[in-house]
LUMBA-576490 format. One record per residue (C-alpha): residue in one letter; x, y, z. Coordinates in steps of 0.1 Angstrom, whole numbers, padded with zeros to 4 digits, always signed. Example, Ala and Ser with C-alpha at 12.3 -4.5 7.8 and 13.67 -1.06 7.14 Angstrom:
2
A+0123-0045+0078S+0137-0011+0071
# end
This chain:
76
M+0976+1045+0565Q+0972+1008+0556K+0944+1005+0582I+0925+1034+0566V+0928+1018+0531N+0916+0984+0545F+0886+1000+0562V+0876+1019+0530A+0880+0986+0510L+0858+0967+0535A+0832+0995+0535S+0831+0996+0497G+0827+0958+0496A+0798+0960+0521V+0781+0987+0502S+0785+0968+0469L+0771+0936+0485A+0741+0956+0499V+0733+0971+0465V+0736+0938+0447G+0716+0920+0474S+0687+0945+0474G+0686+0945+0436L+0684+0907+0436F+0657+0908+0462I+0636+0933+0443Y+0641+0913+0411L+0629+0881+0427Q+0600+0897+0444R+0589+0920+0415D+0556+0902+0408Q+0545+0904+0444L+0555+0941+0446I+0537+0949+0414N+0505+0932+0426K+0507+0950+0460V+0509+0984+0443K+0481+0975+0419S+0458+0965+0448Q+0466+0997+0466V+0459+1018+0435L+0426+1000+0429E+0415+1005+0466S+0422+1042+0464V+0404+1046+0431T+0373+1026+0440G+0371+1045+0473S+0368+1078+0454L+0345+1065+0427P+0311+1068+0445S+0317+1105+0453L+0327+1112+0418V+0297+1094+0403D+0273+1112+0427T+0286+1146+0416K+0283+1138+0379M+0249+1122+0379P+0218+1144+0372K+0195+1152+0400M+0165+1139+0380T+0161+1114+0353G+0134+1114+0326P+0122+1139+0301A+0137+1174+0302Q+0117+1200+0319A+0112+1236+0308G+0144+1255+0312G+0163+1223+0315A+0190+1210+0293T+0182+1210+0256G+0194+1181+0236F+0183+1159+0208S+0148+1146+0209L+0135+1113+0196P+0109+1114+0168R+0074+1106+0179
# end
């Protein structure tokens, strides 16, 4: 029975050290981790921007044609 208690105590200590060690590692490396996530987000957003802009841009620029969009006109 004593061997089981000793094994559980050692396993508990190992898990505790692992949790504290990983928390300390993340705390010390937080700036690098944040920058890495920011760059990944920016890459994914900038990759999808051209297709979003192309779908939202009008096919033609200049004065509105008959049957086109009506909006405010400038005084002449």
